[in-house]
N, C-alpha and C positions, 0 to 999 in steps of 0.2 A: 741710325748713323747720321753723320753730318749731312744736312740738306737732303735727307732722305734718299741717298743714292741707290739703295736697293729697295724696291717697292713690291707690292703684292703681285704675284705672277698672274698674267692674263695671256690670251692668245697672241697679244702684241709683244712678243718677247724674242730673245735671241737664243735659239737652241743649237749648240755645237753638236753636229750629227754623230761623230764617233767619240762618245764619252765613255771612258773605261774606269774600272776600279783597280787599285794596286793589289787587292786580294778580294776574292769573291765573298768571303764570310763576314758576318756582322762585326765582330769586335776588331779584327785587324783593319777592316775597311774604315770603321769610325775613327780608329786611332790615326789612320792616314789622313782623313779629313781634318782632324784637329791639329795634327803636328806638321802636315805638309811633307811627310816622310814616307819612304817605302818601308815595308815591314822589317827588312833586315836592319833598318836604322832606328825604328821605334820599338822593335823587339816584341811586339804583340803578334804571335804566330798563329793562334787559333782562339776558340771561344772558352778555353779552360783557364782556370787560375794558374795552373802550371805553365800554360802558354802565355802568361803575362797579361791576361785580360783583367783589367781593373785591379791589378796587383798593387801592393804598397810600393814596390820598386818602380813601377810605371808612374805612379803618382808623384814620386820624389824626383825621378830623373827626366821624365818627358812632359808631364803636365805643366810645369812652369814655362815651357817653351811653346805651348800651343798658341794658335793665333788669337783666341779670345783672351788668354792671359797676357799676351803682348799688347793687345789693344787696351787692356785695363791698366797695365803697369807703365807702359811707355807713351800711350796716346790719350790718356785721360778719359777712356770710355767707361760707361756703366755697361756691364755685361750680364746676360741672363741666359740660362739654358733650361729648356723644358722638354721633358720626354725621356727617351732612352739614352743615357750617357754610357758609352761603351756598352756593357751589358747590364747596367744598373738603371733602374727606373727612378725618375724624380718627378715630383708633383709641380705643376705650374702654380706660381704665385701671382699676386696682383701687381706684377712688375710694371706693366705699362701705366697703371694708375698711380703708382707711387714713385716712379723714377723722377729724377731731377730734370727740370727743363733747362738747366744751366749747363748740362754736359751732354755730349753726344752719347748715343747708346747703340749697343749691338745685341740682338736677340736671336737665338738659335732654337728652333723647334724641331725635335727629332721624334716623329710620330711612331709609336710602337705598333700601330694597327696592322701592318703586314705580317706580324708574327702570330703564332698560334695563341689562343684557340680560334682565331679568325671569326670572332663574333661580329656579325653585321649590325649596323644601326637599325633600329626597329623599322624605319621607313623603307629600308632596302631588303628586309628579311626574305621576301619571296620574289624579289625582282629578277634574280638570275637563276631561279630553280631549273629552268629548261635550257640554260646556256651550257654548251660543251666547250672544253678547252680546245684551242686550235690544234689541229693535227698536222704538224709540219713533217717533212720526210724523215726527220730524226726522232719522231715520236713513235713509241710502241706501247706494249701492254701496260707498263708501269708509268710511263711518262717520257720525257726527253732522255734518250739513251738509258732507258730503264730506271731513271732517277725520279721518284715520285714527288719530292719536294726538297726544300733547302737549296742553298747555293754554296757549293764547295768545289766546283769543277773549273777547269780551264777554258771551257767552251763559251761561245759568244753569249748564250742565254744566261750565263752566270756572271760574266765580267763586263758586259756592255749594258749601260743603264742610261735612262733619259736625263737630260739636264736642260733647264730653261732659266733664263736670266732676263730681268727687266731693270732699267735704270737710266739716269740722265746720260746723254751723249751716246746711247746705244740705239742704233737704228732698229726699229721694230720689223718683225716679219722677215728676218733674214736667218739663214742657216749656214753654219760654217762646216766645212768638211775636213778641217784640220783637227787632229786628235788632241783631246784634253783628258785629264784624269782627276780622280778625287784628290790626289796630292797637290793639285793646282788650286783647289778652292781656298785654302788658307792664304797662300801668297797673293791671290787675286783680291781677296777681301782686305788684306793688309795694304795692298797697293791702292785700292779705292779710298782707304782711310788716310793715305799719305804716308804710310810707314815705309821706311827704307828696308825693302825685303832683302837687299844684299847683306844686311847685318843679321840675318836670321840663319838658322841651321837647316832650312827647308830644302828638300830635294825637288819639289815642284816649281812651276814657273807661273807668273801672273798671266792670265789670258785677257786682262783688261785691254791691252793694246789690240788684241785680236778682235774683241767686241767693238772697239772704236774704229776698226778699219785701218790701223796704223802699221800692221805687219802683213806679210803675204806668206805663201807656202814655202818660198825659198829660204826664209829666215826662221821658220817655225820647226819644232822638233818633228821627227817622223816615227819615233817608236816610244813605247811605254813598257815598263817592267811589271809583270804580274807574278806574285809569289804566294805560296800557301804551304803550310806544314800540316799534314793529315793528323787526325785524332784517331786513337784506337785504344782498346782495352787490353790489359795484360791477361785478362781472364776470358775464357770462352763463354759466349752467351749461351745459357742453358737452352734457350729456344732454338738455337742454330748451332748445335754441336759440331756439325761437319765443317763449319767455316773456321773453327779454331780461334785462337786469340788474334788480336791485332785489328779488329774491326769495331765500328761503333755506329750508333744511330740505326740499328737494325729493326726492320718491320716484321710482323708476324710471318710473312712469307719468306723471311731471310734475305730480303733485298736491303742492303746496307748503304747508308749515305756516305760513310767515310771509313778510312783505314789508315794505318801508319804509313803504308807505301803510297798513299795518295798525296805525296809531297813532291812539289814541282815548282819550276820557275819558267816563265815564258817571256819572249820578246814579242809584243804585238805591234806590228808595223803597218802604218797607214801613210803611204807616199803616193805621189802622182803616178808612179810607174808600177806600184805593187801594193796589194792588200793581203798581208800574210801574217800567220802566227807560227812561231817556232817555240817548242817547249821541250824541256828535259825533265824526266822524273828522277828523283834522288832515291834510287833503289839499286839492288845488286846488278840489274841489267842495264841501267841507265837508258830506259826507254826514251825514244825521241818521237815527237809528233809534230808534223808540219802540215799546215793547211793553206791552200790558196783560197782565201775567203771570197774573192770575186767570183771565181769559177765554181766554188763549192761552199756557198754561204751556210749550209747546214752541217758542214764539217763531217762529211761521211767518208771521205777518202784521205787517208794519211799518205802524203807524198814523200815521206822521209827517205824511202828506199829508191825513189826515182829522181829526186832533185839532184842537181849538180853538186858534186862533193865540195867544190870550192865555196858554194853558197852555204853548205852545212858548216864548214870550218869558220867562215866569217860570222855566221849567226851564233855559233858556239862561243866564239871570241867575244862577240857583242854581249851575249848573255852574261858571261863571266865578268865583263867590265861593269855592267849594270848591277850585278849582284854584289859588287864590292864598291859601288859608287857612294858618294856622300855630297850633298849640296850641289855645286856647279858641275861636278863630274857626272852627275845624273842627267845632265842636259846637253851632253856632247852629241855630235852628229851620228846618226844611225847608219846602218849598212847601205840603205837606199837613199841616203842624203847625198847630194852632189858634193858636199863639203867633207864627206867621210874619207878617211885614209886608213887602209889596212896594212898593218905592219906585223907580219908573223912573229917577229922577235918579241912582240909584246904579249905573246901567249903566256898563260900561267901554268908552268910545268907541274906545280904542286896541286893544281886543281884541274888538270887536263881531263877531258871527258872522252869516253869511247863512243864513237858515232856509228859504229857498224851495226849494232843491235837496235832495231827499231820496233815500235809498237804496231 
């Protein structure tokens, strides 16, 4: 990019501590990175072609508005992508050797290594043979909450990911406690390039001012939307006949990673006064899960039945607002923001949720 504003990552970097994804799964999350949008706006809901992952419709409707496409079309950048694009793999070319020195460039490398079959590099093949996965309080016989692998759930270990940034005018060795999300990456990179992000369709916001120390917690957002639509098969898995249809990614012991009713939306709040997660499942019971992440970091106790009813109503309202947001409306003040104003008349009667039944 111009004057090398984003350089190689080193320990001298800026890591926003609470960094979240708008969806825990591969394809929807990558689509959010590229478009700067929440899943309900880029319409990639899971890893299937039916879920709009790498579909022709996505390529026609969303791809032209991704931040690399905008850099190329509007700002004169040479752009290059290497690695896993949505869920399709591309080979790296000799981009850096053959790029023009007369134009700025942007290069994005998406390493597929975390995915199966998890083949280690020869020099590390035996290095971790005796290493055991950390046993946190929510770990049991199969893994975290009995989920042996993959990322499809609403919990912290699936939606919270590391982020490190290095570049000019960014003070090294500092950590921000203000929440950012993968929908913010596109707006931030466009902002670094001098692109007018107000003229984009993105839901996220640039955290460049945050890295440069130009904003504080009173003017930053306090909540982020997390969305996922579960995958399931219409046919019963022959290896697990008792489970019936509607599940997917099942292991030989009939522990399954996903199901149709694993469809949910959450408001993840990080504010000076509260660190909370509020979630609703889109099923016949409308399960609600609420966690005080400060007091219960491993999310073992659902407090939906004991939390104040007014809080539930406000969070339900906020969730519906975010699920119908687009662009600037996705960045309005959250429930625990001093600027927030709750007007019950703005409730959505056609989408009202029943809050009495909890998980």
